[in-house]
N, C-alpha and C positions, 0 to 999 in steps of 0.2 A: 503494499499499499504506500509506504513512504518512498519507495523507488517509483510509483507512478507519479506521485506529487511532484517530486524533484524532476521528472521527465517535463511534465506539465510546465512547471516553472520555466526550465531550461528552455523549452521550446517556444514559450512566450517572451524569453528575452532575446533570443535569436530572432524573432519576428519584429521586435520593435526595434531591434538593431538594423536590420534589413530594410525597415520602412522608414528609417530617420531621414532628416530633412538633409538633403545634400549642400544646401546654401546655409546651415544653422553655424558652419565655422569657417564660412567666406567673409571677407570685406563686404559691406552693403554699399552699392553704388547710390550716390545722392542725384536726384534730379531736380530740376527746376526750370524756370524760364530760359528758352533759348538765347545766346549772346548774339551780337553781330558778330561777322566773319570779316576780316580785312580781305579787300576784292584781290588787291595785288598779290603776286605771287611771292613767295619766301625765298631769298636768295639761298646759295648754297648748292651742296651735291644732292642730285636727286637718287632716290633709291626705290627701284620698283618692288610691290608687295604682289604676290602672285600665288595660286594655290601649289604651284610646284614649291615654295620656298616656306609658306605660312600655313597656318591653320587657324580656324575660327570655329571651335566646338562650344556645346551647351550640353546642361543635364537640366531637365524638367522632372518635377515629381508629383506625386499625388500621395492619398493616405497609405495606399497598399503598396508602394514602390516608386521607382524611378525608370527614366530612359536616358540613353545618350544619344547625341546627334551631332549634328555638324552642317556648315555651308560648304558646298564644294565648289561654287564659282565666284570669285571676287576679285578686285583689282584694285589697288591703293598705289599709296606713293608716299615716302617720307622726303620733306625737303629739311635735309640735315646742315645747319650752318656751322657745325662744330660745338654748338652748345645744345643740348636738349633743350633748355628753356625758352630757346628764341628759335626752335624749329617747328615742323607741323607735319601732322600724320592725317592723310585722309584715305578712305575707304569706300567703295561701293559694293556692295552684295547682290547677287542675283537670289532675290527669296524663294524662286522656283528650285534652286539648287539645294535646297533644304533636305536633308537625310535625318532618318532615326533608325535606332535598332528593331523596328516594327514596320514592315510595309504600309499595314494599314493605318498605323499612326501617322506614318509619313504624309499619306494621301488626306487625313485629316487635317493634319496641322496647315496643309495649302489652302484650307477652305475658309470661307468666311467666319468660322467659328473660331479661328485662330489669325493666322497670317493675310489671307484673302490675297494670294499672289496675283490672282487675275486683276485684281484692281489696283494693288500697290506692289509692281515687279521687283522694286527695289528698296533698300535699306542703304542709308548713307551716314557717315560718321567724318566730321572735320573737326581737328581738335582746335581749342581757342585759347588755352593755356597750360603749360606745363610746368610744375612748381617741383622743387627739391623735397625729397622726403615723402614717405606715405606710410600708410597703414601695413602691419605686420611686416616691416622690415624692407617694402619695397622702397627702390632708389627715388621714385617720384610720384608726384599727383597729379594725372592729366583730367582735364576738363575739354569738353566738346559737344557739340551740337550732333546728336542722334536722332535722324529722322527715319521711324519704322510706322509701319502702318496706318501711313497720312499723317502722322503727329510728329512735331518737331521739339525736342528737349533737349536742355543742357543735361549732361551726364557726367559725374566727376568719380573718378575710380583709381586705386592705387596700380602702380606699374613698375616693372624694373627695367630701365633702359641701358644698354650699352652698345658701344660703337667701335667699329675696328675698320681698318683701311678698306676691306671689303665689303661689310654687312653692319646694318642696324639691326638690334635685335630688341624686342619689345615682348616682353613676357607678363602676363595678368591674368587673376582668375578672380571673379568678383561675381555676388549675386545682384539681381536687378529685377525690378516689380513689373511684371507684364502689364499691370494694371495702368501703370502710369502712360502706356501706349496704346490704351483703348482695347487692351486685348484680354477679355473679360469672360471668358467662356468658363464656366464652373466645374463642369463635369458631372457624373453621376452624383447623386444625394447621398449614397452610401460609401462614395472614393471621391472625394472632392480634389480638383487640382491646387497645388499651393500656388499661391502668387510669385514667389521668387525663383527665379530661373539662374542656374549659375552659367556665365559666360566665362570661356578661356580662351585667350588671344595668344598665340604662338607666332610672333612676327619675326621673320629672318629676312628683312629686305637687302635686297642687292642692288649695286651700282646699275642704274638705268644705261 
């Protein structure tokens, strides 16, 4: 009898661990009113961001578990001045290139319940400020305008930025509230979708 109780308790603990919120240990992105973007190009060396050298990944979750995914088509550029704080990062994402670990989920995420890729085929990000120091040991804090699902918001998140003669690297993993961009689908009543989604950026921009 005692063994049976212990087994039930252990199973419950395993289930709770498996269904934990993957965003709980991540820095939370701060969203706000979009900032104005200087129209003229930033000087310096241009570095290209492509799917061949970079990754944009995500993790979404609900009460019973989580799903991993990515965007497979995107392009961008780092205008590097020699100082991250005066440089600029910009990325354009093909939302229809979204993938997940479940083909049915992938198709659902492309509908009007979520990204509505037919209506909003692109998401864009343009940095407006890069400051030294960041949460959880990050080297910098990046702020920029993120346009997604037809809404543009300023988003601030930590990132670790490094430069070599051949590449600019930007590494960041943070949670962002999907409802800030009007993606409000709740999911099943007994299996609600969490608001926070983890975004992971692995940028390895190379000289254009």
